[in-house]
C-alpha positions in Angstrom: 0.0 0.0 0.0 1.3 3.5 -0.9 2.6 5.7 1.9 2.5 8.8 -0.4 0.0 11.5 0.7 -2.6 12.1 -2.0 -3.8 15.6 -1.8 -7.2 16.9 -2.9 -5.3 19.0 -5.5 -3.7 15.9 -7.0 -7.1 14.2 -7.2 -8.6 17.2 -8.9 -5.8 17.4 -11.3 -6.2 13.8 -12.3 -10.0 14.2 -12.5 -9.5 17.2 -14.9 -7.1 15.2 -17.1 -9.3 12.1 -17.3 -12.9 13.0 -16.5 -13.1 10.1 -14.0 -14.9 10.5 -10.7 -13.2 11.9 -7.6 -13.2 8.6 -5.7 -11.9 6.7 -8.7 -9.1 9.2 -9.2 -8.1 9.1 -5.5 -8.0 5.3 -5.6 -6.0 5.3 -8.8 -3.4 7.7 -7.4 -3.2 5.6 -4.2 -2.8 2.4 -6.0 -0.2 4.0 -8.3 1.9 5.5 -5.5 1.1 9.1 -6.7 2.4 8.4 -10.2 0.0 10.3 -12.6 0.9 8.2 -15.7 0.4 5.0 -13.8 -2.8 6.3 -12.4 -4.1 7.1 -15.9 -3.2 3.6 -16.9 -5.0 2.3 -13.9 -8.2 4.2 -14.8 -7.9 3.0 -18.4 -7.7 -0.6 -17.2 -10.7 0.0 -15.0 -12.5 1.4 -18.0 -11.7 -1.7 -20.0 -13.1 -3.9 -17.2 -16.3 -1.8 -17.1 -16.6 -2.1 -20.9 -16.2 -5.9 -20.7 -18.7 -6.2 -17.9 -21.4 -4.3 -19.9 -21.1 -6.1 -23.2 -24.5 -7.7 -22.7 -26.2 -4.3 -22.0 -28.6 -2.8 -24.6 -27.1 0.5 -25.8 -30.0 1.9 -27.8 -29.8 5.5 -26.8 -27.3 8.1 -28.0 -26.7 10.7 -30.6 -26.5 10.9 -34.4 -24.2 13.6 -35.8 -23.8 14.7 -39.4 -21.0 17.0 -40.6 -19.4 18.1 -43.8 -15.9 19.3 -44.9 -15.4 23.0 -45.2 -15.6 22.8 -49.0 -18.9 20.9 -48.8 -17.6 18.1 -51.0 -17.7 15.3 -48.4 -20.0 14.5 -45.5 -20.1 11.9 -42.7 -22.7 10.7 -40.2 -21.9 8.8 -37.0 -24.2 7.2 -34.4 -22.7 7.0 -30.9 -24.7 4.9 -28.6 -25.1 4.6 -24.8 -27.5 2.9 -22.5 -29.7 5.7 -21.1 -31.3 8.9 -22.4 -29.9 10.6 -19.4 -26.3 10.0 -20.6 -27.3 10.8 -24.2 -28.4 14.3 -23.2 -25.2 14.9 -21.1 -23.1 17.7 -22.6 -19.8 15.7 -22.2 -21.3 12.7 -24.1 -22.5 15.0 -26.9 -19.1 16.6 -27.0 -17.5 13.2 -27.3 -19.8 12.4 -30.2 -18.8 15.7 -31.9 -15.1 14.9 -31.4 -15.6 11.6 -33.2 -17.5 13.3 -36.0 -14.7 15.9 -36.3 -12.1 13.1 -36.4 -14.2 11.4 -39.1 -14.6 14.5 -41.2 -10.9 15.4 -40.9 -9.8 11.9 -42.1 -12.9 10.5 -44.0 -11.9 6.9 -43.2 -13.3 4.3 -45.6 -15.1 2.2 -42.9 -16.2 2.1 -39.3 -13.2 -0.1 -38.5 -10.8 2.4 -40.0 -12.5 5.2 -38.0 -12.0 3.3 -34.7 -8.3 2.8 -35.6 -7.8 6.6 -35.9 -6.0 8.5 -33.0 -8.1 10.7 -30.8 -6.1 12.8 -28.3 -3.2 10.4 -28.6 -5.0 7.1 -28.3 -6.9 4.9 -30.8 -10.6 5.9 -30.9 -11.5 2.3 -29.9 -9.4 2.8 -26.7 -10.9 6.3 -26.1 -14.3 4.7 -26.2 -13.3 2.2 -23.5 -12.0 5.1 -21.5 -15.3 6.9 -21.8 -17.1 3.7 -20.8 -15.1 3.7 -17.6 -15.8 7.4 -16.9 -19.5 7.2 -17.7 -20.2 3.7 -16.4 -22.4 2.7 -19.4 -21.7 0.7 -22.5 -21.0 3.1 -25.4 -19.9 2.6 -28.9 -20.1 3.7 -32.5 -22.8 1.6 -34.3 -23.0 3.4 -37.6 -20.7 5.4 -39.8 -21.8 6.7 -43.2 -20.1 8.9 -45.8 -21.3 10.8 -48.9 -19.5 12.8 -51.6 -20.8 15.2 -54.2 -20.6 18.7 -55.7 -22.4 20.1 -52.7 -23.2 18.0 -49.6 -25.5 19.5 -47.0 -25.8 18.1 -43.4 -28.8 18.1 -41.1 -29.4 16.9 -37.6 -33.0 16.4 -36.5 -34.9 16.0 -33.2 -32.2 16.5 -30.6 -29.5 14.3 -32.3 -31.9 11.5 -32.9 -31.6 11.5 -36.7 -29.0 12.7 -39.2 -29.2 13.3 -42.9 -26.7 14.1 -45.7 -27.9 15.4 -49.1 -25.7 15.6 -52.2 -26.8 18.2 -54.7 -25.5 18.8 -58.3 -24.3 22.3 -57.6 -23.9 25.1 -55.0 -26.9 26.8 -56.8 -25.3 30.3 -56.6 -25.0 30.0 -52.9 -28.6 28.7 -52.4 -27.7 25.1 -51.9 -27.4 25.2 -48.1 -31.0 26.3 -47.7 -32.3 24.0 -50.4 -30.3 21.1 -49.1 -31.7 21.7 -45.6 -35.2 21.7 -47.0 -34.6 18.4 -48.8 -32.9 16.9 -45.7 -36.0 17.8 -43.6 -38.1 16.1 -46.3 -35.9 13.0 -46.0 -36.1 13.0 -42.2 -39.9 13.3 -42.2 -40.8 11.1 -45.2 -38.0 8.5 -45.2 -37.9 7.9 -49.0 -36.4 4.6 -50.2 -34.4 6.1 -53.0 -33.7 9.3 -54.9 -36.0 8.4 -57.8 -37.6 5.2 -59.2 -34.4 4.2 -61.0 -32.7 3.8 -57.6 -35.3 1.5 -56.1 -34.0 -2.0 -55.4 -35.5 -4.6 -57.7 -36.6 -6.7 -54.7 -38.6 -3.8 -53.3 -40.3 -3.4 -56.7 -41.1 -7.1 -56.9 -42.6 -7.1 -53.4 -44.7 -4.0 -54.1 -46.0 -5.6 -57.3 -46.9 -8.8 -55.5 -48.7 -7.0 -52.7 -50.6 -4.9 -55.2 -51.6 -8.0 -57.3 -52.8 -9.8 -54.2 -54.9 -6.8 -53.2 -56.4 -6.5 -56.6 -57.3 -10.2 -56.8 -58.8 -10.0 -53.4 -61.1 -7.2 -54.7 -62.4 -9.6 -57.4 -60.9 -7.8 -60.4 -60.5 -9.8 -63.6 -57.1 -11.4 -64.1 -56.5 -9.5 -67.4 -56.7 -6.2 -65.4 -54.4 -7.2 -62.6 -51.1 -6.3 -64.2 -52.3 -2.9 -65.4 -53.8 -1.9 -62.1 -50.7 -3.2 -60.3 -48.5 -1.0 -62.4 -50.7 2.0 -61.5 -50.2 1.1 -57.8 -46.5 0.8 -58.4 -46.4 4.3 -59.9 -48.3 5.6 -56.8 -45.5 3.9 -54.7 -42.8 5.7 -56.7 -44.7 9.0 -56.1 -45.0 8.4 -52.3 -41.7 6.7 -51.7 -39.0 8.2 -53.9 -37.5 11.6 -52.9 -37.7 13.6 -56.2 -41.3 12.4 -56.9 -42.6 13.1 -53.4 -44.8 16.2 -52.7 -42.6 18.8 -51.2 -43.7 19.0 -47.5 -43.3 22.8 -47.4 -45.4 23.3 -50.6 -47.6 20.4 -51.7 -48.2 22.1 -55.0 -44.7 21.0 -56.1 -42.7 17.9 -56.1 -39.2 18.0 -54.6 -37.8 17.8 -58.1 -39.8 20.8 -59.2 -38.8 22.8 -56.0 -35.1 22.2 -56.8 -35.5 23.1 -60.5 -37.2 26.4 -59.5 -34.1 27.3 -57.4 -31.7 26.5 -60.3 -32.6 24.9 -63.6 -31.3 21.3 -63.5 -30.5 21.3 -59.8 -31.2 17.9 -58.3 -30.2 15.3 -55.7 -27.6 12.7 -56.6 -27.6 10.8 -53.4 -28.6 11.0 -49.7 -27.9 9.2 -46.4 -30.3 8.9 -43.5 -29.4 7.5 -40.1 -32.0 7.3 -37.3 -31.1 6.5 -33.8 -31.5 2.8 -33.1 -32.9 2.0 -36.6 
């Protein structure tokens, strides 16, 4: 057992450096004979033990953060999870999420695994997450990482970090793309389209929609020679309701999203989007 006197000032210094609790910091310094580096290692090891003991916990709360590079050519979305809404709303947890998003946007790694391998404040992000688990006392982790590139990428964070959207437009639209992109991102957040337009809809979705429509039509007693024609009409309705550019613009239902964008600048359109909802 250490005979070194651990002062309140030492404990506070370690607490400021690590973010760990006062009692944890005092114990770490005591166990480490007052050696700050050893005490930090002690806390990190404690964090690793906490992380391991909480692997079976459900971490369905958290934050979703979307950001873009300064030139607006690249964007990222990360989802950082924790166990409780109380922690998700904590300023330090949100700040940690923003630090991860900043790391991602500065390096634009190709995958979540590459992101976790990047260095944050001198340690691998995967280790920094373990450190945070020890400080917070909850299982935390990055569950989603998405990227998007384009001529103009606009980010949007909805509903208190519960949902993030990236929208790629074909141009800056003479400086109007940020506002237009936000409007489109809000549309995506609210209406959750399956694709940009009908050409982007996965063939399995099309087949499923057609089969559902045909079963409904047959159940209504329609003649078999009318089934295919009516089913195609229902599929067109699906495209109108479920593909972004064909949807009614939520802020002006007299226009589609495509028409709204074309009114801002002729030919302006969406090339791609990403939508990440917390826990989805």
